[in-house]
C-alpha positions, 0 to 999 in steps of 0.5 A: 354809795356801794352795797355789797351782798356777795358772801365769801368763805373767808372771815370778811364774808364779802369781797371788799379788798378786790372791790376797793382795789378795782375802784381805786385803780380804775378811777383814781389811781392807787395813791390818790383816792380818799374814802368816806367811811360811814359804817365799819364792822370787824374784830381787829385793832385797826378796824375797831379803831376805825369803827370808834372814829366813825361812831364819834364823827359819823363819817371818817375820811381815810386814804385808800392805801390805809383802807386797803391795808386793813382789808388785806389783813386777815385779822381785821 
């Protein structure tokens, strides 16, 4: 489990994307990681859909590429 306390100036407020990319690349390779997401907050369509899934199921498994795609989108 990771807790992120850094704050950045962008709309995401913390460096999620670099953290995801580094962990995935070092441990799993870019296409093999599956993330278990238990808490999601955001304002875009994709992140709100994921948030709804987490509310409904408590924990959602998502491929790293999908999660990184959401994190790269400044509207999320």
